[in-house]
BAFI-3210 file (N, C-alpha, C; in Angstrom, 3 decimals, decimal comma, padded with zeros to 6 digits):
// residues 124
n [1|2|3|4|5|6|7|8|9|10|11|12|13|14|15|16|17|18|19|20|21|22|23|24|25|26|27|28|29|30|31|32|33|34|35|36|37|38|39|40|41|42|43|44|45|46|47|48|49|50|51|52|53|54|55|56|57|58|59|60|61|62|63|64|65|66|67|68|69|70|71|72|73|74|75|76|77|78|79|80|81|82|83|84|85|86|87|88|89|90|91|92|93|94|95|96|97|98|99|100|101|102|103|104|105|106|107|108|109|110|111|112|113|114|115|116|117|118|119|120|121|122|123|124]
n.u [201,812|199,205|200,342|200,330|200,255|200,995|198,906|197,063|196,407|194,512|193,354|191,491|190,080|189,078|187,101|185,291|184,485|182,992|180,878|179,783|176,649|175,541|174,739|175,507|178,218|178,776|178,374|180,663|182,744|182,659|183,620|186,336|189,027|190,123|192,752|195,362|198,174|200,836|201,168|199,954|201,546|203,562|202,621|200,264|199,205|200,043|198,349|195,780|196,144|196,735|198,042|200,953|200,848|198,019|196,246|195,527|193,479|192,405|191,490|189,923|190,221|188,959|186,115|183,528|180,339|177,672|178,909|179,536|178,414|176,221|178,200|180,068|184,116|186,634|189,574|191,790|191,488|189,190|190,383|190,310|192,172|193,310|195,065|196,945|199,667|198,576|195,736|196,381|197,892|195,659|193,751|193,562|192,988|192,196|189,443|189,033|190,572|189,584|186,600|187,460|188,770|186,705|184,863|186,374|186,326|183,938|183,600|185,090|183,719|181,395|182,077|183,006|180,290|179,064|179,058|179,373|181,916|180,339|177,711|178,461|179,330|176,864|175,474|176,806]
n.v [087,040|084,617|083,346|080,278|077,516|073,872|072,404|074,260|074,808|072,223|071,774|073,904|073,088|070,401|072,177|073,341|071,125|070,333|072,286|071,644|070,410|067,665|065,255|064,463|064,843|062,477|060,342|060,518|060,518|057,577|056,123|057,853|059,673|062,672|064,161|066,491|068,730|069,911|071,183|070,131|067,146|067,040|064,164|064,455|066,704|066,253|063,600|065,638|067,608|070,208|073,508|074,888|077,525|076,855|076,725|074,381|073,520|071,738|068,259|065,405|061,971|059,181|056,697|057,907|058,438|057,708|055,921|053,636|050,298|047,781|044,929|045,928|045,595|048,188|048,522|050,681|053,077|056,239|059,647|062,587|065,466|068,619|071,504|073,047|075,807|076,444|077,242|079,103|080,972|082,783|083,971|086,205|087,622|085,377|084,787|084,864|082,759|080,396|080,682|079,678|077,472|076,035|075,888|074,795|072,165|071,730|070,845|069,336|067,290|066,959|066,032|063,758|063,100|062,449|065,087|066,828|069,502|071,381|071,504|071,337|074,257|075,814|075,158|076,361]
n.w [142,806|144,601|147,062|149,015|151,349|150,783|152,240|152,779|150,523|149,898|152,113|150,923|148,508|150,176|151,779|149,210|148,194|150,756|150,050|147,860|146,442|148,694|147,740|145,457|145,550|148,122|146,085|144,522|145,597|146,481|144,147|143,518|143,448|144,652|144,267|144,180|142,360|141,662|139,170|135,286|134,106|131,555|130,439|130,534|129,682|126,844|126,367|126,147|124,245|124,294|124,116|124,609|125,555|126,724|129,638|132,420|135,097|136,346|136,445|135,161|135,592|134,147|134,248|132,652|134,452|132,277|130,426|132,098|132,484|134,037|136,035|135,179|135,637|136,593|136,042|136,697|139,191|139,518|139,297|140,167|139,669|140,801|140,010|141,511|140,693|138,364|139,658|141,361|139,534|138,649|139,997|142,064|144,680|148,208|147,816|145,260|144,784|146,247|144,796|141,962|142,611|143,949|141,361|139,581|141,012|141,114|137,981|137,004|138,617|137,109|134,571|135,536|135,997|133,677|131,733|128,915|128,012|126,487|127,549|130,424|130,571|129,721|131,922|134,151]
ca.u [201,143|198,664|201,182|199,278|200,741|200,170|198,032|195,942|195,305|194,426|191,919|190,754|189,816|188,013|186,024|184,978|183,390|181,589|180,021|178,947|175,489|176,024|174,281|176,882|179,785|178,913|178,285|181,869|183,203|182,477|184,221|186,865|189,658|189,818|194,023|196,154|199,397|201,460|201,373|199,802|202,857|203,863|201,793|198,855|199,357|200,282|197,379|194,784|196,753|197,548|198,968|202,133|199,977|196,725|195,927|194,644|193,443|191,515|191,579|189,313|190,831|188,402|184,827|182,025|179,020|177,252|179,491|179,492|177,029|176,677|178,747|181,859|184,990|187,334|191,075|191,918|190,386|189,183|190,477|190,179|193,293|193,159|196,548|197,572|199,837|197,609|194,884|196,802|198,063|194,384|193,777|194,419|192,844|191,820|188,383|188,641|191,293|187,857|185,970|188,058|189,192|185,712|184,064|187,077|186,140|182,245|183,935|185,584|182,914|180,635|182,503|182,088|178,471|178,919|178,525|180,389|182,275|179,341|176,363|178,797|179,125|175,548|175,261|177,901]
ca.v [085,502|084,540|081,900|079,817|076,442|072,371|072,052|075,225|074,156|070,876|072,136|074,619|070,994|070,243|072,949|072,893|069,531|070,288|073,555|071,451|069,147|066,606|063,899|064,204|064,714|061,310|059,463|061,085|060,060|056,251|056,044|058,804|059,946|063,878|065,228|067,744|068,582|071,731|070,917|068,864|066,281|066,404|063,461|064,907|068,412|065,824|063,245|066,977|068,306|071,259|074,272|075,623|079,207|076,833|076,488|073,169|073,515|070,279|067,547|063,932|060,806|058,051|056,240|058,538|057,128|057,370|055,176|052,238|049,298|046,424|044,076|046,307|045,943|048,569|048,378|051,539|053,806|057,186|060,464|064,228|066,584|070,379|071,833|074,338|076,455|077,247|077,759|080,391|082,183|083,374|083,870|087,663|087,056|084,402|084,764|084,650|081,577|079,791|080,130|078,792|075,973|075,545|075,579|073,796|070,995|071,357|071,027|068,041|066,416|067,154|064,944|062,091|062,593|062,732|065,859|067,323|070,931|071,978|071,237|072,244|075,590|076,092|075,141|077,367]
ca.w [142,464|145,971|147,703|149,984|151,139|150,251|153,233|153,155|149,105|150,228|153,193|150,234|147,974|151,058|151,377|147,903|148,223|151,207|149,538|146,574|146,742|149,142|147,128|144,065|146,370|148,080|145,047|143,736|146,685|146,354|143,402|142,930|144,490|144,646|144,799|143,879|141,917|141,098|137,493|134,812|133,689|130,225|129,326|130,442|128,542|125,756|126,128|125,730|123,034|125,245|123,689|125,332|125,658|127,304|131,112|133,068|136,275|137,068|134,999|135,360|134,426|134,426|132,924|133,043|134,698|131,519|129,604|132,319|132,594|135,419|135,834|134,254|136,630|136,584|135,834|137,856|140,398|138,678|139,370|139,733|139,871|140,797|139,570|142,521|139,962|137,090|139,907|141,750|138,757|137,928|141,362|143,014|146,233|148,594|147,711|143,731|145,030|146,811|143,956|141,542|143,571|143,982|139,971|138,888|141,439|140,174|136,350|137,061|139,285|136,437|133,860|136,010|135,416|132,347|131,478|128,518|127,780|126,040|128,393|131,613|130,367|130,072|133,544|134,856]
c.u [200,825|199,999|199,981|200,403|200,122|199,131|196,605|195,279|194,443|193,247|191,230|189,884|188,443|186,980|185,328|183,812|182,574|180,544|179,125|177,906|175,916|175,858|174,668|177,780|179,674|179,095|179,864|182,492|183,778|183,347|186,028|187,758|189,884|191,672|194,090|197,385|199,599|200,985|200,570|201,248|202,482|202,810|200,442|198,454|199,040|198,727|196,114|195,305|197,119|198,333|200,222|201,473|198,509|196,966|194,699|194,345|193,082|191,820|190,856|189,484|189,628|186,974|183,900|180,806|177,914|177,725|179,560|178,204|177,636|177,422|180,113|182,705|186,361|188,676|191,880|191,363|190,323|189,621|190,377|191,519|193,246|194,960|196,575|198,282|199,428|196,494|194,869|197,243|196,876|193,646|194,129|194,149|192,468|190,427|188,118|189,467|190,002|187,263|186,994|188,412|187,697|184,616|185,114|186,759|184,628|182,239|184,266|184,299|181,279|180,855|182,481|181,246|178,195|178,581|179,678|180,897|180,920|178,197|177,155|179,000|177,696|174,976|176,001|176,942]
c.v [085,381|083,339|081,532|077,962|075,004|072,577|072,964|074,994|073,196|070,874|072,872|073,700|070,848|070,977|073,858|071,959|069,685|071,622|073,051|070,816|068,256|065,310|063,271|064,313|063,350|060,477|059,654|060,419|058,618|056,153|056,741|059,244|061,151|064,383|066,196|067,961|069,787|072,012|069,774|068,643|066,605|065,471|063,918|066,129|067,358|064,874|064,184|067,118|069,714|072,058|074,922|077,165|078,819|076,080|075,300|073,374|072,441|069,761|065,633|063,094|059,723|057,925|057,013|057,645|056,811|056,073|053,777|051,239|048,042|045,317|044,605|046,614|046,641|048,754|049,528|052,651|055,423|058,182|061,696|064,830|067,750|070,670|072,976|075,436|077,230|077,965|079,502|081,372|083,027|083,907|085,158|087,606|085,627|084,261|084,571|082,848|080,308|079,409|079,753|077,593|075,212|075,293|074,900|072,023|070,376|070,573|069,472|066,693|066,451|066,013|063,229|061,683|062,181|063,713|066,465|068,688|071,838|072,356|071,994|073,891|076,117|076,030|075,708|078,956]
c.w [144,059|146,282|149,030|150,335|151,298|150,776|153,302|151,498|149,282|150,729|152,020|149,187|149,102|151,592|150,946|147,845|149,414|151,049|148,776|146,961|147,019|148,273|146,100|144,830|146,759|147,328|144,607|144,641|147,056|145,516|142,515|143,663|143,900|145,577|144,049|143,738|141,469|139,901|136,882|134,597|132,430|129,359|129,269|129,767|127,218|125,125|126,153|125,068|123,567|124,459|125,069|126,039|127,047|129,004|131,683|134,438|136,774|135,668|136,004|135,054|135,107|133,340|133,421|133,750|133,839|130,855|130,539|132,427|133,445|134,949|135,619|135,629|136,017|136,412|136,882|138,347|139,567|139,496|139,552|139,967|139,878|140,539|140,353|141,808|139,272|138,066|140,645|140,625|138,244|139,115|142,210|144,238|147,048|147,856|145,913|143,788|145,452|145,851|142,815|141,090|143,506|142,326|139,394|139,234|140,923|138,952|136,379|137,671|137,891|135,215|134,163|135,748|134,403|131,034|130,234|128,369|128,125|127,261|130,340|131,380|130,287|131,483|134,360|134,860]
res [x|x|x|x|x|x|x|x|x|x|x|x|x|x|x|x|x|x|x|x|x|x|x|x|x|x|x|x|x|x|x|x|x|x|x|x|x|x|x|x|x|x|x|x|x|x|x|x|x|x|x|x|x|x|x|x|x|x|x|x|x|x|x|x|x|x|x|x|x|x|x|x|x|x|x|x|x|x|x|x|x|x|x|x|x|x|x|x|x|x|x|x|x|x|x|x|x|x|x|x|x|x|x|x|x|x|x|x|x|x|x|x|x|x|x|x|x|x|x|x|x|x|x|x]
***
C-alpha cells in the first residue's frame, strides 16, 4: 500500500479542491468543513449500514442544499470527511491516489448540492 504523511494527504485534498470548478467549491466552502480521518468511525459505518467488506472513501454529513429553506437555522455545521486508509488501499500510485481523492471530494460535494448516487454515477 502507498504510504504518505498526514500533511501530504491533507495537501492532496486541497489540490483536489483547487482543481474542481471554483464556483461550486467556493459555495461549498461557505457552508461545509472539508476534513479527513484515517477511517470511518464504527458509528458512521453503522449509520450507513455498511457490511464488513464494504469500503467508504468519503462521507458528506449535513443537510443538502435541495432540502433547505429560507430562514432555516442549522444546529451543526455540514462536513465532508475523506478517509485516508480506504483511499490509500485502492491507490497503487500517486497518480491513482490524486484521482481517487479528487473523485471522492467531487462525489461528496455532489451530495451537498443535492445529487443522489444514481445521478452522481450518471455524471461520473
